[in-house]
ROSE-4610 file (N, C-alpha, C; in Angstrom, 1 decimal, always signed):
// ROSE-4610
residu = [M/M/M/L/L/L/V/V/V/F/F/F/H/H/H/I/I/I/I/I/I/T/T/T/G/G/G/I/I/I/F/F/F/A/A/A/L/L/L/L/L/L/S/S/S/G/G/G/F/F/F/S/S/S/A/A/A/L/L/L/A/A/A/C/C/C/P/P/P/K/K/K/G/G/G/A/A/A/H/H/H/L/L/L/H/H/H/R/R/R/V/V/V/S/S/S/G/G/G/N/N/N/I/I/I/F/F/F/F/F/F/V/V/V/S/S/S/M/M/M/L/L/L/L/L/L/L/L/L/T/T/T/G/G/G/S/S/S/A/A/A/A/A/A/I/I/I/L/L/L/G/G/G/G/G/G/D/D/D/D/D/D/P/P/P/Y/Y/Y/V/V/V/P/P/P/I/I/I/L/L/L/T/T/T/F/F/F/Y/Y/Y/F/F/F/V/V/V/I/I/I/T/T/T/A/A/A/W/W/W/A/A/A/I/I/I/V/V/V/W/W/W/R/R/R/P/P/P/E/E/E/R/R/R/S/S/S/T/T/T/N/N/N/I/I/I/W/W/W/D/D/D/Y/Y/Y/L/L/L/G/G/G/F/F/F/L/L/L/A/A/A/V/V/V/T/T/T/L/L/L/L/L/L/S/S/S/V/V/V/R/R/R/F/F/F/F/F/F/V/V/V/D/D/D/S/S/S/M/M/M/S/S/S/A/A/A/P/P/P/S/S/S/E/E/E/F/F/F/L/L/L/V/V/V/G/G/G/L/L/L/N/N/N/Y/Y/Y/Y/Y/Y/F/F/F/G/G/G/G/G/G/M/M/M/A/A/A/A/A/A/L/L/L/A/A/A/A/A/A/I/I/I/L/L/L/D/D/D/L/L/L/N/N/N/M/M/M/I/I/I/V/V/V/R/R/R/G/G/G/G/G/G/L/L/L/A/A/A/G/G/G/R/R/R/Q/Q/Q/R/R/R/I/I/I/A/A/A/R/R/R/H/H/H/L/L/L/W/W/W/R/R/R/M/M/M/C/C/C/Y/Y/Y/A/A/A/L/L/L/I/I/I/G/G/G/A/A/A/V/V/V/A/A/A/S/S/S/F/F/F/I/I/I/A/A/A/N/N/N/T/T/T/S/S/S/D/D/D/K/K/K/W/W/W/P/P/P/D/D/D/F/F/F/I/I/I/D/D/D/A/A/A/N/N/N/F/F/F/P/P/P/L/L/L/Y/Y/Y/L/L/L/L/L/L/L/L/L/A/A/A/I/I/I/M/M/M/V/V/V/F/F/F/W/W/W/L/L/L/V/V/V/R/R/R/V/V/V/L/L/L/F/F/F/T/T/T/S/S/S/W/W/W/L/L/L/D/D/D/K/K/K/A/A/A/K/K/K/N/N/N/S/S/S/L/L/L/R/R/R/Y/Y/Y/Q/Q/Q/L/L/L/R/R/R]
num = [1/1/1/2/2/2/3/3/3/4/4/4/5/5/5/6/6/6/7/7/7/8/8/8/9/9/9/10/10/10/11/11/11/12/12/12/13/13/13/14/14/14/15/15/15/16/16/16/17/17/17/18/18/18/19/19/19/20/20/20/21/21/21/22/22/22/23/23/23/24/24/24/25/25/25/26/26/26/27/27/27/28/28/28/29/29/29/30/30/30/31/31/31/32/32/32/33/33/33/34/34/34/35/35/35/36/36/36/37/37/37/38/38/38/39/39/39/40/40/40/41/41/41/42/42/42/43/43/43/44/44/44/45/45/45/46/46/46/47/47/47/48/48/48/49/49/49/50/50/50/51/51/51/52/52/52/53/53/53/54/54/54/55/55/55/56/56/56/57/57/57/58/58/58/59/59/59/60/60/60/61/61/61/62/62/62/63/63/63/64/64/64/65/65/65/66/66/66/67/67/67/68/68/68/69/69/69/70/70/70/71/71/71/72/72/72/73/73/73/74/74/74/75/75/75/76/76/76/77/77/77/78/78/78/79/79/79/80/80/80/81/81/81/82/82/82/83/83/83/84/84/84/85/85/85/86/86/86/87/87/87/88/88/88/89/89/89/90/90/90/91/91/91/92/92/92/93/93/93/94/94/94/95/95/95/96/96/96/97/97/97/98/98/98/99/99/99/100/100/100/101/101/101/102/102/102/103/103/103/104/104/104/105/105/105/106/106/106/107/107/107/108/108/108/109/109/109/110/110/110/111/111/111/112/112/112/113/113/113/114/114/114/115/115/115/116/116/116/117/117/117/118/118/118/119/119/119/120/120/120/121/121/121/122/122/122/123/123/123/124/124/124/125/125/125/126/126/126/127/127/127/128/128/128/129/129/129/130/130/130/131/131/131/132/132/132/133/133/133/134/134/134/135/135/135/136/136/136/137/137/137/138/138/138/139/139/139/140/140/140/141/141/141/142/142/142/143/143/143/144/144/144/145/145/145/146/146/146/147/147/147/148/148/148/149/149/149/150/150/150/151/151/151/152/152/152/153/153/153/154/154/154/155/155/155/156/156/156/157/157/157/158/158/158/159/159/159/160/160/160/161/161/161/162/162/162/163/163/163/164/164/164/165/165/165/166/166/166/167/167/167/168/168/168/169/169/169/170/170/170/171/171/171/172/172/172/173/173/173/174/174/174/175/175/175/176/176/176/177/177/177/178/178/178/179/179/179/180/180/180/181/181/181/182/182/182/183/183/183/184/184/184/185/185/185/186/186/186/187/187/187/188/188/188/189/189/189/190/190/190/191/191/191/192/192/192/193/193/193/194/194/194/195/195/195/196/196/196/197/197/197/198/198/198/199/199/199/200/200/200/201/201/201/202/202/202/203/203/203/204/204/204/205/205/205/206/206/206/207/207/207/208/208/208/209/209/209/210/210/210]
x = [+9.4/+8.3/+8.7/+9.4/+9.8/+10.7/+11.7/+12.5/+11.7/+10.8/+9.8/+9.1/+8.6/+7.8/+8.7/+9.9/+10.8/+11.1/+11.4/+11.7/+10.5/+9.3/+8.1/+7.8/+8.2/+8.0/+9.0/+10.2/+11.1/+10.6/+10.1/+9.5/+8.3/+7.5/+6.3/+6.7/+7.7/+8.1/+8.7/+9.6/+10.3/+9.3/+8.4/+7.4/+6.4/+6.0/+5.0/+5.5/+6.7/+7.2/+7.5/+7.9/+8.1/+6.7/+5.7/+4.4/+3.9/+4.3/+3.9/+4.8/+6.0/+6.9/+6.7/+6.2/+6.1/+4.9/+4.9/+3.7/+2.5/+1.4/+0.2/-0.4/-0.7/-1.3/-0.3/+0.9/+1.9/+2.4/+3.2/+3.6/+4.3/+5.3/+6.1/+5.2/+4.2/+3.3/+2.5/+2.0/+1.3/+2.1/+3.3/+4.2/+4.6/+4.9/+5.2/+4.0/+2.8/+1.6/+1.3/+1.5/+1.2/+2.2/+3.5/+4.5/+4.1/+3.6/+3.2/+2.0/+1.1/-0.1/+0.2/+1.1/+1.4/+2.3/+3.2/+4.0/+3.2/+2.2/+1.3/+0.4/+0.0/-0.8/+0.1/+1.3/+2.2/+2.6/+2.8/+3.2/+2.1/+0.9/-0.2/-0.6/-0.4/-0.7/+0.3/+1.6/+2.6/+2.4/+2.0/+1.8/+0.6/-0.4/-1.6/-1.1/-0.3/+0.2/+1.1/+2.0/+2.9/+2.1/+0.9/+0.1/-0.6/-0.7/-1.3/-2.8/-3.2/-4.6/-5.1/-4.3/-4.7/-4.3/-4.9/-4.6/-5.4/-6.1/-7.2/-6.6/-5.5/-4.9/-4.4/-3.6/-3.2/-4.4/-5.4/-6.6/-7.3/-7.3/-7.9/-7.0/-5.7/-4.8/-5.0/-5.1/-5.3/-6.6/-7.7/-8.9/-8.7/-8.0/-7.8/-7.0/-6.0/-5.2/-6.0/-6.8/-7.6/-8.7/-9.3/-10.4/-9.8/-8.6/-7.9/-7.5/-7.0/-6.6/-7.8/-8.8/-10.0/-10.7/-10.7/-11.5/-11.0/-9.7/-9.1/-9.0/-9.3/-9.2/-10.5/-11.5/-12.9/-13.6/-14.6/-15.3/-15.9/-16.0/-16.6/-18.1/-18.6/-20.0/-20.5/-19.7/-20.1/-19.8/-20.5/-20.3/-20.5/-20.0/-20.2/-20.3/-20.4/-20.6/-19.4/-18.2/-17.1/-17.2/-17.9/-18.1/-19.0/-20.0/-20.9/-20.2/-19.3/-18.5/-17.5/-16.9/-16.0/-16.6/-17.8/-18.6/-18.9/-19.3/-19.6/-18.4/-17.3/-16.0/-15.5/-15.5/-15.0/-15.9/-17.2/-18.2/-17.9/-17.7/-17.4/-16.1/-15.1/-13.8/-14.0/-14.8/-15.0/-15.6/-16.6/-17.2/-16.2/-15.4/-14.3/-13.4/-12.9/-12.0/-12.6/-13.9/-14.6/-14.8/-15.1/-15.3/-14.0/-12.9/-11.6/-11.2/-11.6/-11.2/-11.8/-12.9/-13.5/-12.7/-11.8/-11.0/-9.5/-9.2/-7.7/-7.0/-5.8/-5.2/-4.5/-4.5/-3.8/-4.6/-4.4/-5.0/-4.5/-3.2/-2.6/-3.3/-3.5/-4.2/-5.7/-6.3/-7.7/-7.7/-6.7/-6.7/-6.4/-5.5/-5.3/-6.5/-7.3/-8.5/-9.5/-9.6/-10.5/-10.1/-8.8/-8.3/-8.6/-8.3/-8.5/-10.0/-10.8/-12.2/-12.8/-12.3/-12.9/-12.6/-11.3/-11.0/-11.8/-12.1/-12.9/-14.3/-14.8/-16.2/-16.3/-15.3/-15.3/-15.4/-14.5/-14.5/-15.8/-16.5/-17.8/-18.8/-18.8/-19.8/-19.6/-18.3/-18.0/-18.3/-18.1/-18.5/-20.0/-20.7/-22.2/-22.7/-22.0/-22.4/-22.1/-21.0/-20.6/-21.7/-22.0/-23.0/-24.3/-24.8/-26.1/-26.1/-25.0/-24.8/-24.6/-24.3/-24.1/-22.7/-21.7/-20.4/-19.9/-18.6/-18.0/-17.4/-17.2/-16.6/-15.8/-14.9/-14.2/-13.4/-13.6/-12.8/-13.0/-14.2/-14.5/-13.8/-13.7/-13.1/-11.6/-10.9/-9.5/-9.2/-10.1/-9.9/-9.9/-10.9/-11.0/-9.7/-9.2/-7.9/-6.8/-6.7/-5.6/-5.5/-6.6/-6.5/-6.4/-6.9/-6.8/-5.4/-4.8/-3.4/-2.5/-2.8/-1.9/-2.1/-3.3/-3.5/-2.6/-2.6/-1.8/-0.3/+0.2/+1.6/+1.9/+1.0/+1.2/+1.4/+0.5/+0.6/+2.0/+2.5/+3.8/+4.9/+4.8/+5.8/+5.8/+4.6/+4.4/+5.0/+4.8/+5.4/+6.9/+7.4/+8.9/+9.4/+8.8/+9.2/+9.2/+8.1/+8.0/+9.1/+9.6/+10.7/+12.1/+12.2/+13.6/+13.7/+12.7/+12.8/+14.0/+14.5/+15.6/+17.0/+16.9/+18.1/+18.2/+17.2/+17.3/+18.2/+18.9/+19.7/+18.8/+19.3/+18.6/+18.0/+18.7/+18.2/+17.1/+16.7/+15.6/+14.4/+13.3/+12.0/+11.6/+11.6/+11.3/+9.9/+9.0/+7.7/+7.6/+8.7/+8.6/+8.1/+8.5/+7.9/+6.4/+5.8/+4.4/+3.7/+4.3/+3.8/+3.9/+5.0/+5.2/+4.1/+3.9/+2.9/+1.5/+1.1/-0.2/-0.3/+0.7/+0.7/+0.5/+1.2/+1.1/-0.3/-0.8/-2.2/-3.2/-3.1/-4.1/-3.9/-2.6/-2.4/-3.0/-2.8/-3.4/-4.9/-5.5/-6.9/-7.5/-6.9/-7.4/-7.3/-6.1/-5.9/-6.8/-7.1/-8.0/-9.5/-9.9/-11.3/-11.7/-10.8/-11.2/-10.5/-9.7/-9.1/-9.3/-8.8/-9.0/-7.8/-7.0/-5.8/-6.1/-7.2/-7.5/-7.8/-8.6/-9.0/-7.7/-6.8/-5.6/-4.7/-4.6/-3.8/-4.2/-5.6/-6.1/-5.8/-6.0/-5.7/-4.2/-3.3/-1.9/-1.5/-2.1/-1.8/-2.3/-3.5/-4.0/-3.0/-2.5/-1.5/-0.2/+0.2/+1.5/+1.3/+0.1/-0.2/-0.4/-0.5/-0.8/+0.4]
y = [+20.4/+19.7/+18.3/+17.6/+16.2/+16.2/+17.1/+17.2/+17.5/+18.4/+18.7/+17.5/+16.7/+15.5/+14.5/+14.3/+13.4/+13.8/+15.1/+15.5/+15.3/+15.7/+15.5/+14.0/+13.2/+11.7/+11.2/+11.7/+11.3/+11.7/+12.9/+13.4/+12.5/+12.2/+11.4/+10.0/+9.4/+8.0/+8.1/+9.0/+9.1/+9.4/+10.4/+10.7/+9.7/+9.0/+8.0/+6.8/+6.3/+5.2/+5.7/+6.9/+7.5/+7.5/+7.9/+7.9/+6.5/+5.5/+4.1/+3.6/+4.1/+3.6/+4.3/+5.5/+6.3/+5.8/+5.9/+5.6/+6.4/+5.7/+6.3/+7.3/+8.5/+9.5/+10.5/+10.0/+10.8/+12.0/+12.9/+14.1/+13.8/+12.9/+12.5/+11.9/+11.1/+10.5/+11.6/+12.6/+13.7/+14.6/+14.9/+15.7/+14.9/+13.7/+12.9/+12.8/+12.6/+12.5/+13.8/+14.9/+16.2/+16.4/+16.0/+16.2/+15.3/+14.0/+13.1/+13.7/+14.3/+14.8/+15.9/+16.9/+17.9/+17.4/+16.5/+15.9/+15.2/+14.4/+13.7/+14.6/+15.7/+16.7/+17.2/+17.6/+18.1/+17.1/+15.8/+14.7/+14.4/+14.3/+13.9/+15.1/+16.3/+17.5/+17.5/+17.3/+17.3/+16.1/+14.9/+13.8/+14.0/+14.7/+15.0/+15.9/+16.8/+17.7/+16.9/+16.1/+15.3/+14.3/+13.8/+12.8/+13.3/+14.7/+15.2/+14.9/+14.1/+13.8/+12.7/+12.1/+10.9/+11.2/+12.1/+12.5/+11.8/+10.7/+10.2/+9.4/+8.7/+7.9/+8.9/+9.9/+10.9/+11.6/+11.9/+12.5/+11.6/+10.3/+9.4/+9.3/+9.3/+9.3/+10.6/+11.7/+13.0/+12.9/+12.4/+12.2/+11.4/+10.3/+9.4/+10.1/+10.9/+11.6/+12.7/+13.4/+14.5/+13.9/+12.8/+12.3/+11.6/+11.0/+10.4/+11.4/+12.6/+13.6/+14.3/+14.6/+15.3/+14.6/+13.3/+12.6/+12.7/+12.9/+13.0/+14.5/+15.4/+16.8/+17.6/+16.8/+17.4/+16.6/+17.1/+16.4/+15.1/+14.1/+12.8/+13.0/+12.0/+12.0/+13.3/+13.8/+15.0/+14.8/+15.5/+15.5/+16.9/+17.2/+18.5/+18.4/+19.6/+19.6/+18.9/+19.0/+18.3/+16.8/+16.2/+14.8/+14.4/+15.3/+15.0/+15.2/+16.3/+16.5/+15.4/+14.9/+13.8/+12.5/+12.3/+11.1/+11.2/+12.4/+12.6/+12.4/+13.0/+12.9/+11.5/+10.7/+9.4/+8.4/+8.7/+7.9/+8.1/+9.4/+9.7/+9.1/+9.1/+8.5/+7.0/+6.3/+4.9/+4.6/+5.4/+5.2/+5.4/+6.4/+6.7/+5.5/+4.9/+3.8/+2.6/+2.3/+1.2/+1.4/+2.6/+2.9/+2.8/+3.3/+3.2/+1.7/+0.9/-0.5/-1.2/-0.7/-1.3/-1.0/+0.0/+0.4/+0.3/-0.3/-0.4/-1.3/-1.0/-1.7/-3.0/-3.3/-4.6/-5.1/-6.4/-7.0/-6.4/-6.0/-5.4/-4.1/-3.2/-2.0/-2.2/-3.2/-3.5/-3.8/-4.7/-5.0/-3.8/-2.9/-1.7/-0.8/-0.7/+0.1/-0.5/-1.8/-2.5/-2.3/-2.4/-2.2/-0.8/+0.2/+1.6/+1.9/+1.4/+1.5/+0.9/-0.3/-1.0/-0.3/+0.2/+1.0/+2.3/+2.9/+4.1/+3.8/+2.6/+2.2/+1.9/+1.2/+0.9/+2.1/+3.1/+4.4/+5.1/+5.0/+5.7/+5.1/+3.7/+3.0/+3.4/+3.4/+3.8/+5.2/+6.1/+7.5/+7.6/+6.9/+7.0/+6.5/+5.4/+4.8/+5.9/+6.6/+7.6/+8.7/+9.2/+10.3/+9.9/+8.7/+8.2/+8.1/+7.7/+7.6/+8.9/+9.9/+11.2/+11.4/+10.6/+10.7/+9.4/+9.4/+8.3/+8.6/+7.6/+7.9/+6.6/+6.8/+5.6/+4.8/+3.5/+2.6/+2.8/+3.1/+3.3/+4.5/+5.5/+6.8/+6.6/+5.9/+5.7/+4.7/+3.7/+2.8/+3.5/+4.4/+5.2/+6.0/+6.6/+7.3/+6.4/+5.3/+4.3/+3.7/+3.2/+2.5/+3.4/+4.6/+5.6/+6.2/+6.5/+6.9/+5.8/+4.6/+3.4/+3.2/+3.4/+3.3/+4.4/+5.6/+6.6/+6.3/+5.7/+5.4/+4.2/+3.2/+2.1/+2.6/+3.6/+4.1/+4.8/+5.5/+6.2/+5.1/+4.1/+3.0/+2.3/+2.0/+1.3/+2.1/+3.4/+4.3/+4.3/+4.3/+4.3/+2.9/+1.8/+0.5/+0.5/+1.0/+0.9/+1.6/+2.6/+3.4/+3.0/+2.1/+1.7/+0.1/-0.6/-2.1/-2.7/-2.1/-2.6/-2.4/-1.6/-1.2/-2.0/-2.9/-3.6/-4.9/-5.3/-6.5/-7.7/-8.7/-9.9/-10.7/-10.6/-11.4/-10.8/-9.6/-8.8/-8.7/-9.1/-8.9/-7.5/-6.8/-5.4/-5.1/-6.1/-5.9/-6.1/-6.5/-6.7/-5.6/-4.3/-3.2/-3.1/-3.5/-3.5/-4.6/-5.8/-6.8/-6.5/-5.8/-5.4/-4.4/-3.4/-2.4/-3.0/-3.9/-4.5/-5.3/-6.0/-6.7/-5.8/-4.7/-3.7/-3.1/-2.8/-2.2/-3.1/-4.4/-5.4/-5.6/-5.6/-5.8/-4.7/-3.4/-2.3/-2.2/-2.6/-2.6/-3.6/-4.8/-5.8/-5.3/-4.7/-4.2/-3.1/-2.2/-1.1/-1.5/-2.4/-2.8/-3.9/-4.8/-6.0/-6.3/-5.3/-5.5/-4.2/-4.3/-3.1/-2.2/-2.3/-1.5/+0.0/+0.4/+1.8/+2.5/+1.8/+2.3/+2.5/+1.5/+1.6/+2.7/+2.8/+3.8/+5.2/+5.4/+6.7/+7.0/+6.0/+6.2/+6.6/+5.8/+6.1/+7.5/+7.9/+9.2/+10.3/+10.1/+11.1/+11.2/+10.1/+10.1/+10.8/+10.6/+11.3/+12.8/+13.2/+14.7/+15.4/+14.7/+15.4/+16.2]
z = [-12.6/-11.9/-11.5/-12.3/-12.0/-10.7/-10.6/-9.5/-8.2/-8.3/-7.2/-6.8/-7.8/-7.5/-6.8/-7.2/-6.5/-5.1/-4.9/-3.5/-2.6/-3.1/-2.2/-2.0/-2.9/-2.8/-1.7/-1.6/-0.6/+0.8/+0.9/+2.2/+2.6/+1.6/+1.9/+2.4/+1.8/+2.2/+3.6/+3.8/+5.1/+6.3/+6.0/+7.1/+7.2/+6.2/+6.3/+7.1/+6.9/+7.7/+9.1/+9.3/+10.6/+11.4/+10.8/+11.4/+11.8/+11.0/+11.3/+12.5/+12.6/+13.6/+15.0/+15.0/+16.2/+17.0/+18.4/+19.2/+18.7/+18.5/+17.9/+18.8/+18.3/+19.0/+19.7/+19.8/+20.5/+19.5/+20.1/+19.4/+18.1/+18.2/+17.0/+15.9/+16.3/+15.3/+14.6/+15.4/+14.8/+13.9/+14.3/+13.4/+12.1/+12.3/+11.1/+10.2/+10.8/+10.0/+9.3/+9.9/+9.2/+8.1/+8.3/+7.2/+6.0/+6.4/+5.3/+4.6/+5.3/+4.7/+3.7/+4.1/+3.2/+2.0/+2.3/+1.2/+0.2/+0.7/-0.2/-1.1/-0.5/-1.3/-2.4/-2.1/-3.1/-4.1/-3.6/-4.5/-5.5/-5.0/-5.9/-6.8/-6.3/-7.2/-8.4/-8.0/-9.1/-10.0/-9.5/-10.3/-11.3/-10.8/-11.7/-12.8/-12.6/-13.6/-14.6/-14.1/-14.9/-15.7/-15.2/-15.8/-17.0/-17.2/-18.4/-18.5/-19.5/-19.7/-18.9/-18.0/-17.2/-15.7/-15.1/-13.7/-12.6/-13.0/-12.1/-10.9/-11.1/-10.0/-8.9/-9.3/-8.3/-7.6/-8.4/-7.8/-6.7/-7.0/-6.1/-4.8/-5.0/-3.8/-3.0/-3.7/-3.0/-2.2/-2.7/-2.0/-0.7/-0.8/+0.3/+1.4/+1.0/+2.0/+2.7/+1.9/+2.5/+3.5/+3.1/+4.0/+5.2/+5.1/+6.2/+7.2/+6.8/+7.7/+8.3/+7.5/+8.0/+9.2/+9.1/+10.1/+11.5/+11.7/+13.0/+13.5/+12.6/+13.0/+13.1/+13.3/+13.5/+14.6/+15.1/+16.2/+15.7/+16.7/+16.4/+16.0/+15.3/+15.0/+14.3/+13.3/+12.6/+11.1/+10.3/+8.9/+8.4/+7.2/+6.6/+5.1/+4.4/+3.0/+2.2/+2.8/+2.1/+2.1/+3.0/+3.0/+1.8/+1.5/+0.4/-0.9/-1.0/-2.2/-2.4/-1.3/-1.5/-2.0/-1.4/-1.9/-3.3/-3.8/-5.2/-6.1/-5.6/-6.4/-6.6/-5.4/-5.5/-6.3/-6.2/-7.0/-8.5/-8.9/-10.3/-10.7/-9.8/-10.1/-10.4/-9.5/-9.7/-11.0/-11.4/-12.7/-13.8/-13.7/-14.7/-14.9/-13.8/-13.9/-14.6/-14.2/-14.8/-16.3/-16.7/-18.1/-18.8/-18.2/-18.9/-19.1/-18.1/-18.2/-19.5/-20.0/-21.2/-22.5/-22.5/-23.7/-23.4/-22.3/-22.0/-23.0/-23.4/-24.5/-24.1/-22.8/-22.3/-21.1/-20.8/-19.6/-18.3/-18.4/-17.2/-16.8/-17.9/-17.6/-17.3/-17.8/-17.4/-15.9/-15.5/-14.1/-13.2/-13.6/-12.9/-12.7/-13.8/-13.8/-12.8/-12.9/-12.0/-10.5/-10.3/-8.9/-8.4/-9.2/-8.7/-8.7/-9.6/-9.6/-8.4/-8.1/-6.9/-5.6/-5.5/-4.3/-4.2/-5.3/-5.3/-4.9/-5.4/-5.1/-3.6/-3.1/-1.6/-0.8/-1.2/-0.4/-0.5/-1.7/-1.9/-1.0/-0.9/+0.0/+1.4/+1.8/+3.2/+3.5/+2.5/+2.7/+2.9/+2.1/+2.2/+3.5/+4.0/+5.3/+6.4/+6.3/+7.3/+7.3/+6.1/+6.0/+6.5/+6.2/+6.7/+8.3/+8.8/+10.3/+11.0/+10.2/+10.9/+11.4/+10.9/+11.3/+12.0/+12.3/+12.9/+14.3/+15.1/+16.4/+16.8/+17.8/+18.3/+17.3/+17.3/+16.5/+15.0/+14.6/+13.2/+12.7/+13.5/+13.1/+12.9/+13.9/+13.7/+12.6/+12.4/+11.3/+9.9/+9.8/+8.5/+8.3/+9.3/+9.2/+8.8/+9.5/+9.3/+7.9/+7.4/+6.1/+5.0/+5.1/+4.0/+3.9/+5.1/+5.1/+4.6/+5.0/+4.5/+3.0/+2.5/+1.0/+0.3/+0.8/+0.2/+0.3/+1.4/+1.6/+0.6/+0.5/-0.4/-1.8/-2.2/-3.5/-3.8/-2.8/-2.9/-3.0/-2.2/-2.2/-3.6/-4.1/-5.3/-6.5/-6.4/-7.5/-7.4/-6.2/-6.0/-6.5/-6.2/-6.7/-8.2/-8.8/-10.3/-11.0/-10.3/-11.0/-10.6/-9.6/-9.2/-9.2/-9.6/-9.5/-10.1/-11.2/-11.9/-11.2/-10.2/-9.4/-8.1/-7.8/-6.5/-6.7/-5.7/-5.8/-6.1/-6.8/-7.2/-6.1/-4.9/-3.8/-3.0/-3.3/-2.6/-3.6/-3.1/-3.8/-3.8/-4.9/-4.9/-4.3/-4.3/-3.8/-2.3/-1.7/-0.2/+0.6/+0.3/+1.1/+1.0/-0.2/-0.3/+0.6/+0.5/+1.4/+2.9/+3.2/+4.6/+5.0/+4.2/+4.5/+4.6/+3.7/+3.7/+5.0/+5.4/+6.7/+7.9/+7.9/+9.0/+9.0/+7.8/+7.8/+8.4/+8.0/+8.5/+10.0/+10.4/+11.9/+12.7/+12.2/+12.9/+12.8/+11.7/+11.6/+12.6/+12.6/+13.6/+15.0/+15.3/+16.6/+17.1/+16.1/+16.4/+16.6/+15.6/+15.6/+16.5/+16.8/+17.5/+18.8/+19.3/+20.6/+21.5/+22.7/+23.6/+23.5/+22.5/+22.4/+22.4/+21.6/+21.5/+22.8/+23.6/+24.9/+25.8/+25.8/+26.6/+26.1/+24.8/+24.2/+24.6/+24.6/+25.0/+26.4/+27.3/+28.7/+28.9/+28.2/+28.3/+27.9/+26.8/+26.2/+27.2/+27.8/+28.7/+29.9/+30.4/+31.5/+31.1/+29.9/+29.4/+29.3/+29.0/+28.8/+30.1/+31.2/+32.5/+32.9]
């Protein structure tokens, strides 16, 4: 199982960075994104099995990948029963992390539980907002896809760094890929939400498909 986990992790990292590098909405972006989606499902599934009695972090990442992929593969301004189930699941995960933080044996683990609990709580709030509004469209729809996929990729990169940090050269900060990913995510969120990039990208893609 560990070998399978490592292999799926390699595919997830390669396809995730490929999706970031490819023109958004183009064929290569979609192919890379689909490979990343499948790889992350297998990666989080194997991580949950390897985690034994503590599978909650992989389950949270699994949730983020599923909801990020689903939002772009269904009609705009629509919701379904899976959105309600996802909201319920991530709400329970949030509660679980905050409860675990109360009995964590170290300040580091307390902080980790607060981080994952906070991310789960944020996702639950945004899920509820989407359900109340009857779905998302346009900028909000793409932003939901973007930040949730980036969260999953950041998790995969963080796991890779945690297991290889002692093998990095001294002159390279092992956390640099995380800083870079966070910067890229913020850049794209700003570009999608607060500029006219999305409208221009849609028009360009329609022209390419003619």
